[in-house]
C-alpha positions as CSV (number, residue, x, y, z in Angstrom):
1,M,0.0,0.0,0.0
2,S,1.3,3.4,-0.9
3,V,0.8,6.4,1.2
4,L,1.1,10.1,0.3
5,T,0.9,12.4,3.2
6,L,-0.2,16.0,2.6
7,K,-0.9,18.7,5.2
8,R,-4.5,19.9,5.0
9,Y,-3.8,23.5,6.0
10,V,-1.8,24.1,2.9
11,L,-4.9,23.7,0.7
12,S,-8.3,25.3,0.6
13,E,-11.3,22.9,0.6
14,R,-11.9,23.5,-3.0
15,E,-8.1,22.8,-3.8
16,R,-8.3,19.6,-1.8
17,E,-11.4,18.4,-3.7
18,K,-9.6,19.1,-7.1
19,L,-6.5,17.3,-5.9
20,E,-8.5,14.3,-4.7
21,D,-10.2,14.1,-8.1
22,A,-6.9,14.3,-9.8
23,L,-5.2,11.7,-7.6
24,L,-8.1,9.2,-7.9
25,T,-8.2,9.6,-11.6
26,S,-4.4,9.3,-12.1
27,F,-4.2,6.3,-9.7
28,P,-7.1,4.1,-10.3
29,E,-5.8,1.5,-7.8
30,C,-6.2,4.3,-5.1
31,E,-9.6,3.8,-3.5
32,S,-9.6,7.0,-1.4
33,V,-7.7,10.0,-0.2
34,V,-7.2,10.5,3.5
35,W,-6.1,14.0,4.8
36,Q,-4.0,14.1,7.9
37,L,-4.8,16.8,10.4
38,D,-1.8,18.6,12.0
39,D,-1.6,19.5,15.7
40,V,-3.0,23.0,15.2
41,E,-6.1,21.7,13.4
42,L,-6.6,19.0,16.0
43,G,-6.4,21.7,18.7
44,E,-8.9,23.9,16.9
45,L,-11.4,21.0,16.4
46,Y,-11.1,20.1,20.0
47,H,-11.8,23.6,21.2
48,K,-14.8,23.9,18.8
49,K,-16.2,20.7,20.2
50,M,-15.7,21.8,23.8
51,Q,-17.5,25.1,23.0
52,I,-20.5,23.2,21.6
53,K,-20.7,21.0,24.7
54,A,-20.5,24.0,27.1
């Protein structure tokens, strides 16, 4: 299994979608694209979740 790791924050949502489409088209054996969150994004998501609970 091949893995290409890209940081999410470098790309906008639209750019990620375009890149996913290009990757899936270029590599038919690839079933999906998984984006890795970095520590800053994980922290932001955690704080948002905690605010919703409060």
